[in-house]
N, C-alpha and C positions, 0 to 999 in steps of 0.2 A: 867477180860471179858474173856469167851472162848471162841473155834473156830467158834461153832454156833453164837454167838452174835457179833463176829467180821464181819463173811458173812451178816448177816443181816446190819450191818452198812455200808459193803461196795455196796449192791444193789442198794441204792439209788442214788449213784455216779455214777455207771457204767450203771443203769440205762436209762438215757435220752442221751447216747451214743450211745448204745444200739439199743434202736427207732427210730436214726436216720440212723444208720448204716443198719436196717433192711428195712427201707422206701426209701432210695438212694444208695442201692449198692444191698441187697440181693432179693429184690423184682424186681426190675430192671434186672437183672439174670437171675432170673428166667422166667421173662416174655419174654427175648430176645430168648430164648432158647425155649419157645415156638414158639414163630414168626419164628424160624429159621424149625421150621417142617411144614412150609409151604410156601407153592410158592403166591408172594405176590410181588405187586408193589409199596407199602407204602402208594397208595391216595385210591385204591376200598375199600368198606367198606367190603368185604367178601374176605377171603383170602381162599386160596383152599388145603387143607391138603394135603400131601405128604408123613407124617413120617420122615424117614430117607432119603428122597430121595437127599436132600443138600447134607450131610454127602458122600454118596454114589459119588454123581457128584463129590465131591472135591476129591474124592480119586483117580479119571481118571484124574484130572487137572493138564495138564502140569503146568500149569501158578503159581497157588497155590504151588506148590512144589518148582518150579521157587524162587517165593518171600519168601515162608519159608527159605529155604535155603541163602537167600541173605540175609533177616534177622537176622539169625544166624550167620551167618558172621561177619556182621557189629559189632553184639552185642558182641562176646568172641572179634573179633579183635581189636577194638576199646577199648574193657573192660581191656585187657592186656596191651594195649599203655595207657590208660587213667592212670592204677592205679601204673606202674612200674613208670611214668612220677610223677604221684603225692606223690607217696611214696619218690622219689629223690626229688622234691623240700619243700614236708612239711619238711622234715629233716632237707637242707640245708637252707633255709628262719627261721629255729626256733634258727641259728648261726647269730652272730654279722656280718653278713654282709653288706658292705657298698651297699647303696640305697635299704635296703631291702624293703621297703615300697614301691619303687615304683614300683621294678620286683613284687611285691607281686597284688599289684595294674594291672597292664600290665596280668598276668594271668589270675586274675578275670574278665579282661574287659568283653570277649564277654559272658559270663553269664547275662549281663545287657541289651543286645541284643537282640530283639526277632528273633527265630529262621530262617523265611523268610527273616529276613535283614543278617542274619550272611551266609544261603543262597546264596544271591543274593552278597555279598561279595567274596564267592570263586566261584561262576559262572563267575565274574569277573576276578580272579587270574588265573583258569582253561582256558579262551579264548585263544583260539592259534589266534588269529589275532591282538588284541590288549589287550591281558594281561599281567600282569608282568611278571608270570613265567617263559613263552615263549620267553618273551622280555627280560629277566634276562639271559637266558640260551643263545640268539642269542649275547649277547654283548660281553658275556665271553668268545666267541666262543666254545660254548659248543650247536651250533645249531642241531648236530647228536643226543642229548640226549633228544630234544624235542619231544613233543607226542602228541597226541589227548588224551589229558588227561580225558575227558570224553565221550569218546569212550568205546567199548565193551570191549576191551584190559587192561584199566585200570583204568574203574569207578569205582571198590571195593575199588583198592586201595585207588583213590583220592577221595573217599568218606568218608573213614575208617579215612583218615589225618585229611579230614574236622572236623570229629565228633572229634576226639582226642580233636582236638584244641579249640572248642566249647565247650566241657564240661569239661575240665580239671580244669579250673577255682574252678570248684561248690566241686569238690572233695579234691583238694589241702587244702582249706579253712576246710572242715570237717576231715581228718586226720590232719591237724594242731593242731585243738582245742582238738583232742585226744592225741595229744603229747605234749601239754601245762598241760595234766592235771597229768603228769606224777611227780613223787617228784625229785628235781634236785639231792637229796641226791642218789640218785640210780645211775645218771649217773657219779656222781663226786667219788662213792664208783667202778664203773667200771675203771673208768680211774684211778685212783691209785694202782688198781691192774694191770695196765698194759693191760688192755684191748684193743685191734686194733678199727679203726672207724666200721669195719664190724662184728666186735664181738659185741660192743655195738648197732649196729643196731638189729643184728637180736636174740641177746639172752635179749638185758632191752628193746629197742624201739618196735620192732616188737610184741613180747607178751604181751606187755603191751598196745597196742591199737586192739588187736586181735580184742575185741567185737567190736570197732568201723568201725575198716576195712569191715567186716564182714558185718553189717549195710550198710554201703556205697557200698558194692558190688551189696547187693540185691538191694539197692536204683537204681543203674547203670540200672541192669540186668531190672527190671522193667521199666523203662525209654526210653530203649534201644530197648526193644519189641515194644514200641507205638511210636518211633519216628514218624516225620510224616512232618512236617513243613520247616526244614532245609534241607532234602534228595528232596522233593519236588521244593524247590526253586533252587538247584543247576543245576540240569538235565532236559533236553528234556525228557518227560515220552513216554518211550517203554515198551513192555510188558517183558525184558531181564532185565530192573532195576526198576520192583516194589520190595516194601517191603509188608508185609505182611500187614499194615494198608493201605497202599497207593491200595492196591490190593482191599481191602474193601470199600475203598473211588470209586475207580473205578466202582465195580458191583453194588454200593448204587445208585451212583448220576451220573456218565459217566465222561467222557473228552471232548470232541469234540460232540460227540452226547448224548441225554440220554438214559440211560440204565434201571434203577430202578428197579433192585433186589434186593429186599431189604430182601425179603425172604434168598437167597444164601447170600447177604451180611452179614445177620447178623448170619448166620449158619460158618461163616469165622471168625467174632467176637466173638462167642462162644469158636471157637477153640483157639483163642488166650489169650482168658479168662485162660485158662484150661493150655496153653502152661505158661502161667505167672506163674499160681499159680504152676506147676509140677516145674519151675526153681527156686523159690524162696524155694520149700521144700527141692529140691537136695540141694541145696547152703547149708541153714539149716544143713542138715544130713552129710554133708563132711566137715563142718566148726566146729563142736562141740567138744569142748574140755572144761575140768576144768576152770572155772572162777577163775582167779587173782585177789583178794583183795588186795588193798594198801590205 
C-alpha cells in the first residue's frame, strides 16, 4: 500500500476525534475570543462591542500582573520540587526497599482526595491557633520559628509546599512506569562496568525516560497554570493571593458581591489559553533530542 493509500486509511480513524476536538475545543475557543471583545455581564441579550478594550485594560491592571506572577511562581517552583522528588522516589521505589508498597500508597494517597479536601487539610495544618505545624514547633521549643504561614510573607512558600505534597504521587507513578520499561540488562551492564549510582541515573535512567519526563512536565505545567480548588480552599481570598484562574472567577462571578464582568473574565481566560499554549511550545522546543529506541 502506497503513502496515499495509508493516508486514506488513517483519515476515517482521525475524523471522529477531529470533529469532537473542533466542536468541544476549537469552536468554544473562537467563541470565547469573540466574547472577550465585548463588554458583557453574561445575562443581557446584547453585548457591547469594545474591540481590544478588555486587553488594553488588562495591561494597566495591577491585579492581573500580580495574579500572573503568582501563577508562574507556583507553577515553576512547584514543578521543580515535584520533579526533583518524583525522580528521587521513582528511582528509590524501583529497588527492593522494605515497605515499598506502603510508601507507594502513602505518596499516591493525596491524588485520590478532591482538591477542596486537600485545601482544607492544609488550612488546618497552617492554622496558627490550633494547627499541628505551629503546635509541633511550640512543643519542640522552637516557638521562635512559628510564623503566620498564610500571611503575605510566607503565603507563596506555604502554597508551594502544599502543591508539591498534593501532586507528587501522580508524577511518581508516571516516572516509575517509564523506568519499568527500561530493560534490566542495561542496569546490569552498567553495574558490571563499575558505574556509580549517579552515573547509572544520569547515563542510563534519565536518558531512557526522557520522553516520559517531558510529557510529565508538559502535563504539570498545563495543570499548574489552571490550579484553582486547592489554592482557593487553603487561604482567605485577598487580591495579593489571586492566581490567574482565581482572578478569572472573581471577575466573572464575584466573591462577596456579584461582579459579572464576563467580557473581561473571558479576555483573561483567552490570555490563560495562550499562556498554556506558549508554555507547551517552549517546553517542547527546549527538550527536543534524538529519540532513543530500545
